[in-house]
C-alpha positions as CSV (number, residue, x, y, z in Angstrom):
1,M,-23.9,122.0,-17.6
2,P,-25.7,123.2,-14.4
3,N,-24.9,122.0,-10.9
4,N,-26.8,118.8,-10.3
5,S,-27.2,119.2,-6.5
6,K,-31.0,118.6,-6.6
7,T,-31.0,115.4,-8.7
8,Q,-32.5,112.6,-6.8
9,L,-30.9,109.2,-6.7
10,K,-34.3,107.6,-7.3
11,T,-34.5,109.5,-10.5
12,I,-31.2,108.1,-11.8
13,V,-32.0,104.6,-10.7
14,D,-35.4,104.6,-12.4
15,F,-33.9,106.2,-15.5
16,A,-31.0,103.6,-15.7
17,R,-33.5,100.8,-15.3
18,R,-36.1,102.1,-17.7
19,K,-33.6,102.7,-20.6
20,G,-31.7,99.5,-20.3
21,F,-28.5,101.0,-18.9
22,V,-28.3,99.1,-15.6
23,F,-30.4,96.2,-14.2
24,P,-30.4,94.7,-10.8
25,S,-28.6,91.3,-11.0
26,S,-30.9,88.3,-10.8
27,E,-33.9,90.7,-10.9
28,I,-36.5,87.8,-11.7
29,Y,-35.4,86.3,-8.4
30,G,-35.9,89.5,-6.4
31,G,-32.4,90.8,-7.1
32,F,-29.2,90.2,-5.3
33,A,-27.9,92.9,-3.0
34,A,-25.4,95.3,-4.5
35,T,-24.8,93.6,-7.8
36,Y,-25.8,95.0,-11.1
37,D,-25.9,93.9,-14.7
38,F,-25.1,96.4,-17.6
39,G,-27.8,96.3,-20.3
40,P,-27.4,96.8,-23.9
41,M,-27.3,100.6,-23.6
42,G,-25.3,100.4,-20.4
43,V,-22.5,98.2,-21.8
44,L,-21.9,100.6,-24.7
45,L,-21.6,103.5,-22.3
46,K,-19.4,101.4,-20.1
47,K,-17.0,100.5,-22.9
48,N,-16.9,104.2,-23.9
49,I,-16.0,105.4,-20.5
50,E,-13.3,102.8,-20.2
51,Q,-11.9,103.7,-23.6
52,T,-11.8,107.5,-22.7
53,W,-9.9,106.5,-19.4
54,R,-7.5,104.3,-21.4
55,N,-7.0,107.0,-24.1
56,W,-6.2,109.6,-21.5
57,N,-4.0,107.5,-19.2
58,V,-2.2,105.1,-21.6
59,T,-2.5,105.4,-25.4
60,T,-1.8,109.2,-25.6
61,R,1.2,109.0,-23.3
62,T,4.8,107.6,-23.8
63,D,5.3,106.7,-20.2
64,M,2.7,104.2,-19.6
65,V,1.9,100.6,-20.3
66,E,-1.2,98.5,-19.6
67,M,-1.7,95.0,-18.1
68,E,-4.5,92.6,-17.1
69,G,-4.3,90.6,-14.0
70,A,-5.9,87.4,-12.8
71,I,-8.6,87.5,-10.2
72,F,-7.2,84.8,-8.1
73,M,-3.7,85.4,-6.6
74,H,-1.5,83.6,-4.1
75,P,-2.9,84.1,-0.6
76,K,0.6,85.4,0.5
77,V,0.0,88.5,-1.7
78,W,-2.7,89.6,0.7
79,E,-0.7,88.8,3.7
80,A,2.1,90.8,2.4
81,S,-0.1,93.8,1.5
82,G,-1.7,93.9,5.0
83,H,-5.2,93.0,3.7
84,I,-5.6,89.9,5.9
85,G,-4.7,91.7,9.0
86,G,-5.9,95.1,8.4
87,F,-8.4,95.3,5.5
88,S,-11.4,95.8,7.7
89,D,-14.4,98.0,8.7
90,L,-16.0,98.4,12.1
91,L,-19.4,96.8,12.4
92,V,-22.2,97.1,15.1
93,E,-25.0,94.6,15.5
94,D,-28.6,95.2,16.4
95,L,-29.0,93.2,19.6
96,V,-32.6,92.3,18.8
97,T,-32.8,91.7,15.1
98,H,-29.0,90.8,14.8
99,K,-28.7,92.9,11.6
100,R,-25.2,94.2,11.1
101,Y,-24.4,97.8,10.0
102,R,-21.1,99.6,9.2
103,A,-20.4,101.7,12.3
104,D,-19.0,104.6,10.5
105,H,-22.0,104.9,8.3
106,L,-24.4,104.8,11.3
107,V,-22.5,107.5,13.1
108,E,-22.3,109.8,10.0
109,D,-25.9,109.4,9.4
110,A,-26.8,110.2,13.0
111,K,-25.5,113.8,12.2
112,V,-23.6,114.3,15.4
113,V,-20.3,115.9,16.5
114,W,-17.1,114.5,18.1
115,P,-15.3,115.4,20.2
116,L,-18.2,117.3,21.9
117,S,-16.2,120.6,21.7
118,E,-16.4,120.5,18.0
119,V,-19.3,122.1,16.0
120,Q,-18.7,120.4,12.6
121,L,-20.6,117.2,11.9
122,I,-18.7,113.9,11.7
123,T,-18.0,113.2,8.1
124,N,-15.0,110.8,8.4
125,A,-16.1,108.3,11.0
126,G,-14.1,105.7,9.1
127,S,-11.0,106.9,10.8
128,F,-12.4,106.4,14.3
129,S,-11.2,103.5,16.5
130,A,-13.6,101.0,18.0
131,E,-13.4,102.7,21.3
132,E,-14.3,106.0,19.8
133,I,-17.3,104.4,18.0
134,D,-18.5,102.9,21.3
135,Q,-18.1,106.3,23.2
136,I,-20.1,108.1,20.4
137,I,-22.9,105.4,20.4
138,E,-23.1,105.5,24.3
139,H,-23.0,109.3,24.6
140,Y,-25.7,109.9,22.0
141,K,-27.7,106.8,22.8
142,L,-27.7,105.8,19.2
143,K,-29.9,103.0,18.1
144,S,-30.1,100.7,15.0
145,P,-32.4,101.8,12.1
146,D,-35.0,99.5,13.6
147,G,-34.7,101.5,16.9
148,N,-32.9,98.7,18.9
149,P,-29.7,98.9,21.1
150,L,-26.4,98.2,19.5
151,S,-23.5,96.0,20.2
152,K,-19.9,97.2,20.8
153,A,-18.1,97.9,17.6
154,K,-15.7,95.2,16.2
155,K,-13.6,94.6,13.2
156,F,-14.9,92.9,10.1
157,N,-12.6,91.8,7.3
158,L,-13.7,92.8,3.9
159,L,-11.9,90.1,1.9
160,V,-14.1,87.6,0.1
161,K,-13.0,84.1,0.9
162,T,-13.5,81.0,-1.2
163,H,-11.7,77.6,-1.9
164,L,-9.9,76.4,-5.0
165,G,-9.4,72.7,-5.6
166,P,-11.4,69.5,-4.7
167,V,-10.8,69.8,-0.9
168,E,-12.2,72.6,1.1
169,D,-9.7,73.2,4.0
170,E,-7.1,75.7,5.0
171,T,-4.7,74.6,2.3
172,S,-7.3,75.5,-0.5
173,L,-8.3,78.9,1.0
174,V,-8.0,81.8,-1.4
175,Y,-9.4,85.3,-1.6
176,L,-10.9,87.4,-4.4
177,K,-9.1,90.5,-5.1
178,G,-9.8,93.2,-2.6
179,E,-7.8,95.6,-4.6
180,S,-7.3,95.2,-8.4
181,C,-4.0,96.8,-8.3
182,A,-2.3,94.0,-6.5
183,N,-1.3,92.3,-9.7
184,I,0.7,95.5,-10.7
185,Y,2.8,95.4,-7.5
186,V,3.7,91.8,-7.8
187,D,4.3,92.0,-11.7
188,W,6.0,95.3,-11.8
189,K,9.6,94.2,-12.1
190,A,8.7,91.6,-14.8
191,I,7.0,94.3,-16.8
192,Q,9.8,96.7,-16.3
193,E,12.4,94.2,-17.6
194,T,10.4,92.9,-20.5
195,T,9.5,96.4,-21.7
196,R,13.0,97.7,-20.7
197,R,11.4,100.8,-19.3
198,K,13.3,103.4,-17.3
199,L,11.8,105.2,-14.2
200,P,9.6,107.1,-14.1
201,F,6.8,105.0,-15.8
202,G,3.5,103.8,-15.0
203,I,1.3,100.6,-15.3
204,A,-2.4,100.9,-15.8
205,Q,-5.1,98.3,-15.3
206,I,-9.0,98.1,-15.3
207,G,-9.7,95.1,-13.1
208,K,-12.4,93.4,-11.0
209,A,-12.3,93.8,-7.2
210,F,-14.6,92.3,-4.6
211,R,-15.3,93.3,-1.1
212,N,-17.6,91.7,1.6
213,E,-19.3,95.0,2.4
214,I,-21.4,95.0,5.7
215,T,-24.0,97.3,4.4
216,V,-24.7,98.3,0.9
217,K,-26.8,101.3,-0.3
218,Q,-26.9,104.2,-2.7
219,F,-27.3,102.0,-6.0
220,M,-23.9,101.7,-7.7
221,F,-22.0,103.8,-5.3
222,R,-21.1,100.9,-3.0
223,T,-21.2,97.3,-4.4
224,R,-19.6,94.1,-3.5
225,E,-18.3,93.4,-7.0
226,F,-16.9,96.2,-9.1
227,E,-14.1,97.3,-11.3
228,Q,-11.2,99.6,-10.4
229,M,-9.3,101.8,-12.7
230,D,-5.7,102.1,-11.4
231,V,-2.5,103.8,-12.3
232,E,0.6,102.9,-10.4
233,Y,3.4,105.3,-11.3
234,F,6.8,104.1,-10.3
235,V,9.5,106.8,-9.5
236,K,12.8,107.2,-7.9
237,P,12.7,108.0,-4.2
238,G,12.9,111.8,-3.6
239,T,11.1,112.7,-6.8
240,E,7.7,111.5,-5.6
241,D,6.4,114.8,-4.5
242,K,6.9,116.3,-8.0
243,F,5.1,113.4,-9.7
244,Y,2.4,113.4,-7.1
245,A,1.5,117.0,-7.8
246,E,1.6,116.4,-11.7
247,W,-0.8,113.4,-11.2
248,K,-3.1,115.2,-9.0
249,Q,-3.6,117.9,-11.5
250,N,-3.9,115.2,-14.2
251,R,-6.9,113.6,-12.5
252,W,-8.7,116.9,-12.2
253,D,-8.0,117.5,-16.0
254,F,-9.3,114.0,-16.8
255,Y,-12.7,114.7,-15.2
256,T,-13.2,118.3,-16.6
257,K,-11.6,117.8,-20.1
258,A,-11.9,114.1,-21.0
259,L,-15.3,113.4,-19.3
260,N,-16.5,117.0,-19.6
261,F,-17.7,117.3,-16.0
262,N,-18.7,120.8,-14.7
263,E,-16.0,121.9,-12.1
264,T,-18.8,123.0,-9.6
265,N,-19.6,119.2,-9.3
266,L,-15.9,118.3,-8.3
267,Q,-13.7,119.0,-5.2
268,Y,-10.5,117.7,-3.6
269,R,-10.5,116.4,-0.2
270,Q,-7.2,115.8,1.7
271,H,-7.0,112.9,4.1
272,D,-6.6,114.0,7.8
273,K,-3.6,112.6,9.7
274,D,-5.8,110.4,11.7
275,E,-7.3,108.7,8.6
276,L,-4.1,108.5,6.6
277,V,-3.0,104.9,5.9
278,F,0.1,104.2,7.9
279,Y,2.2,103.7,4.9
280,A,0.9,106.7,3.0
281,K,3.0,109.9,2.8
282,E,0.0,111.9,1.3
283,A,-3.6,111.2,0.1
284,W,-6.2,113.2,-1.6
285,D,-9.6,112.2,-2.9
286,V,-11.4,113.6,-6.0
287,E,-15.0,113.9,-4.8
288,Y,-18.0,114.2,-7.0
289,N,-21.3,115.9,-6.2
290,F,-23.9,112.9,-6.5
291,G,-27.0,115.0,-6.3
292,E,-29.0,114.4,-3.1
293,I,-26.2,112.1,-1.8
294,G,-23.8,115.0,-1.8
295,F,-20.0,115.0,-2.4
296,K,-18.5,111.6,-2.2
297,E,-15.1,109.9,-3.1
298,L,-14.8,109.3,-6.8
299,E,-11.0,108.6,-6.9
300,G,-8.1,108.4,-4.5
301,I,-4.6,109.8,-5.3
302,H,-2.0,108.3,-2.9
303,N,1.7,108.5,-2.3
304,R,2.3,104.9,-1.3
305,T,6.1,105.4,-0.7
306,D,8.0,102.1,-1.2
307,Y,5.6,100.1,0.9
308,D,4.4,97.7,-1.8
309,T,7.8,96.9,-3.5
310,T,9.4,96.4,0.0
311,Q,6.5,94.3,1.4
312,H,6.3,92.0,-1.7
313,S,10.1,91.7,-1.6
314,K,10.1,90.6,2.0
315,F,7.3,88.1,1.8
316,S,8.2,86.5,-1.6
317,G,11.9,86.3,-1.0
318,Q,12.4,87.9,-4.5
319,D,14.5,91.0,-5.4
320,L,12.0,93.6,-6.7
321,T,14.5,96.5,-6.7
322,Y,15.2,98.7,-9.7
323,F,18.6,99.0,-11.2
324,D,19.2,102.7,-12.0
325,S,21.9,102.7,-14.7
326,D,22.3,106.4,-14.5
327,T,23.5,106.2,-10.8
328,N,24.6,102.5,-10.7
329,T,22.5,102.0,-7.7
330,R,19.5,99.7,-6.7
331,Y,16.4,100.8,-4.9
332,N,12.8,100.0,-4.3
333,P,10.7,102.5,-6.3
334,Y,8.1,104.8,-4.7
335,I,4.6,104.5,-6.1
336,V,2.1,107.4,-6.8
337,E,-1.3,105.6,-7.2
338,M,-4.5,107.0,-8.8
339,S,-7.3,104.5,-8.1
340,A,-11.0,105.1,-9.2
341,G,-14.0,102.9,-8.7
342,F,-15.6,102.4,-12.1
343,N,-19.2,102.0,-10.8
344,R,-18.8,105.4,-9.1
345,M,-17.5,106.9,-12.2
346,Y,-20.4,105.4,-14.2
347,L,-22.8,106.8,-11.7
348,A,-21.3,110.1,-11.8
349,V,-21.6,110.2,-15.6
350,M,-25.3,109.5,-15.2
351,F,-25.7,112.3,-12.6
352,E,-23.7,114.7,-14.7
353,F,-25.4,114.4,-18.0
354,Y,-29.0,113.5,-17.0
355,T,-31.1,116.6,-17.7
356,E,-34.7,117.7,-17.6
357,E,-35.8,120.6,-19.7
358,I,-39.3,122.3,-19.6
359,L,-40.6,123.0,-23.1
360,I,-43.8,124.6,-24.4
361,N,-45.6,122.3,-26.9
362,E,-47.8,123.3,-29.9
363,K,-50.8,123.6,-27.6
364,G,-49.0,126.0,-25.3
365,E,-48.6,123.5,-22.5
366,Q,-45.6,122.8,-20.5
367,E,-43.9,119.4,-20.9
368,T,-40.6,117.8,-19.7
369,R,-38.0,116.7,-22.1
370,I,-35.5,114.3,-20.6
371,V,-32.1,114.5,-22.4
372,F,-29.1,112.6,-21.6
373,K,-26.5,115.1,-22.7
374,L,-23.5,112.8,-23.1
375,P,-20.5,114.0,-24.9
376,Y,-20.2,112.4,-28.3
377,S,-17.3,110.2,-27.3
378,L,-19.4,108.6,-24.5
379,A,-22.7,108.3,-26.3
380,P,-23.7,104.6,-26.8
381,F,-25.1,105.4,-30.2
382,K,-23.6,108.3,-32.2
383,L,-26.4,108.3,-34.7
384,A,-30.0,107.0,-35.0
385,V,-31.5,106.4,-38.4
386,L,-35.3,107.1,-38.5
387,P,-37.5,106.7,-41.6
388,L,-40.2,109.3,-41.8
389,M,-42.6,106.5,-42.7
390,K,-42.2,102.8,-43.0
391,K,-44.0,102.8,-46.4
392,D,-43.1,103.9,-49.9
393,G,-39.7,102.4,-49.7
394,L,-38.5,104.8,-46.9
395,G,-38.2,102.0,-44.4
396,E,-36.1,99.7,-46.7
397,F,-33.8,102.6,-47.7
398,A,-33.3,103.7,-44.1
399,F,-32.7,100.2,-42.8
400,E,-30.1,99.5,-45.6
401,L,-28.5,102.8,-44.7
402,Y,-28.4,101.8,-41.0
403,S,-26.8,98.5,-41.9
404,N,-24.1,100.1,-44.0
405,L,-23.3,102.6,-41.2
406,R,-22.9,99.7,-38.7
407,K,-20.5,98.0,-41.2
408,Q,-18.4,101.2,-41.4
409,G,-17.8,101.0,-37.6
410,I,-20.4,103.8,-36.6
411,S,-22.4,103.0,-33.5
412,A,-25.9,103.5,-35.0
413,D,-29.4,102.7,-33.9
414,Y,-32.5,102.2,-35.8
415,D,-36.1,103.1,-34.8
416,E,-39.4,103.2,-36.9
417,A,-41.9,102.6,-34.3
418,G,-44.2,105.6,-33.5
419,S,-44.3,109.2,-34.6
420,I,-41.0,111.0,-35.6
421,G,-41.4,113.2,-32.5
422,K,-41.7,110.4,-30.1
423,R,-38.6,108.7,-31.7
424,Y,-36.7,111.9,-31.4
425,R,-37.5,111.9,-27.7
426,R,-36.5,108.3,-27.2
427,Q,-33.1,109.0,-28.7
428,D,-32.7,112.2,-26.5
429,E,-33.1,110.0,-23.5
430,N,-30.7,107.5,-24.9
431,G,-28.0,110.2,-25.2
432,T,-27.7,109.9,-29.0
433,P,-26.2,113.1,-30.4
434,W,-27.7,112.8,-33.9
435,C,-31.0,111.6,-35.4
436,L,-31.0,111.0,-39.2
437,C,-34.4,111.2,-40.9
438,V,-35.0,109.5,-44.3
439,D,-37.9,111.4,-45.8
440,Y,-39.4,111.6,-49.2
441,D,-36.9,114.2,-50.5
442,T,-34.1,111.6,-49.8
443,L,-35.5,109.4,-52.7
444,K,-36.4,112.2,-55.1
445,D,-34.3,113.0,-58.2
446,G,-32.7,116.4,-58.1
447,D,-30.8,118.3,-55.4
448,T,-32.2,116.5,-52.4
449,K,-31.6,113.0,-53.7
450,N,-29.5,111.0,-51.3
451,T,-29.7,113.8,-48.7
452,V,-31.2,113.4,-45.1
453,T,-32.2,115.6,-42.3
454,L,-29.9,115.5,-39.3
455,R,-31.4,116.6,-35.9
456,H,-29.0,117.7,-33.1
457,R,-29.9,116.3,-29.7
458,D,-29.1,119.3,-27.6
459,T,-30.1,122.2,-29.9
460,M,-32.9,120.4,-31.7
461,E,-31.8,122.2,-34.9
462,Q,-32.1,120.4,-38.2
463,T,-29.7,120.4,-41.1
464,R,-29.8,118.9,-44.6
465,V,-26.7,116.8,-45.3
466,A,-25.6,114.5,-48.1
467,I,-25.3,110.9,-47.0
468,K,-21.7,110.7,-48.3
469,D,-20.8,113.4,-45.9
470,L,-22.5,112.0,-42.8
471,E,-19.5,110.6,-41.0
472,S,-17.4,113.7,-41.3
473,F,-20.3,116.0,-40.4
474,I,-21.2,114.3,-37.2
475,K,-17.7,113.9,-36.0
476,G,-16.7,117.5,-36.9
477,F,-19.7,119.3,-35.4
């Protein structure tokens, strides 16, 4: 797979909409900022990515369990975690239009340096204080995107507030989850006791999270509603460095081996000391090359120490320590965390496997073939059944075959509209690895009876295969 540094975001956005992978939410009403719906093709791809993540992190391991937590949690959870007091971004306001912008994005987009003695452009403005942001804006005389003066930077809490119950007052105030992993921290001891797990062990979850983002852009990269894919690995204090190194390598292997990403599209980035969260001992990001957007965070790997277990013990009044029967001692476990945003992972898959190939047609002219070169495990449809013609019984035979394949649990598609060449191209764009053509030889008596032509998406090579051997052939290729 080639490096995708030249792929334009608009190309991916248009492709996702045209093929039914991703639609803007409430599109008939003009859409709703930074929210998206997964279409028929998209939800199949979504489930396959999730299952690949689950297989890698849970089902193939002996030291992992999985949970699914509620979206609403006791408000004290967010007080204990520090989200109410510290889960915020800096915003600045256009003093004319009163539009608000994330200060770090505005500074990074301005392509400036700070401090002035530096030569490298600012890429981590999120670690700057309000005072530093104000100094940068003043020194460079930065304006809003509309060309107007800006206000001083101020904090904006990202938690989404709502009310539960018949009365909307402070007693009914709750928050949508700002981090999906919060359930794991508060349930960890109940899970450990009911499963009788010994440390080290991990708890995984794919869960919803919500953030009241100030500005949203770049399609699915930054949205207000999204899923997070979290692994929280609980270890004995003093062993966290060893497990941190193991999980850091594990995450690289997941992207290159499970999702089949090209290593040139991935890189690690260590958090600088000034951007490291106060409770974190170490933090690295796995970054992906999102085409024209460049390298951006895909997943965070954090050594959270015992902050979460200690804080929730303190605020809840409950003992969340672990009893170590080997040493006859109790302690709050340390947590090694791996947290990925699913929307970003989904977008990375689209960037990674979207391909445009230049071919020479029968007339000697150049034409572009769009191929979504998804691995077999991720492909929404594994096989497409295409009758050569709708007449002469080919259509009826093909549809019955298609129906039987679906009943066998094979994710298959059916298409009889247009020429066989156009249908092949449609399935190339869908990412379908195999196209099955039912032709006149399929119905003939003799050696070809009940055989079909299989066309491979990437090579376009065709092979004659017996229908009874289809499943083993396409899975074993």
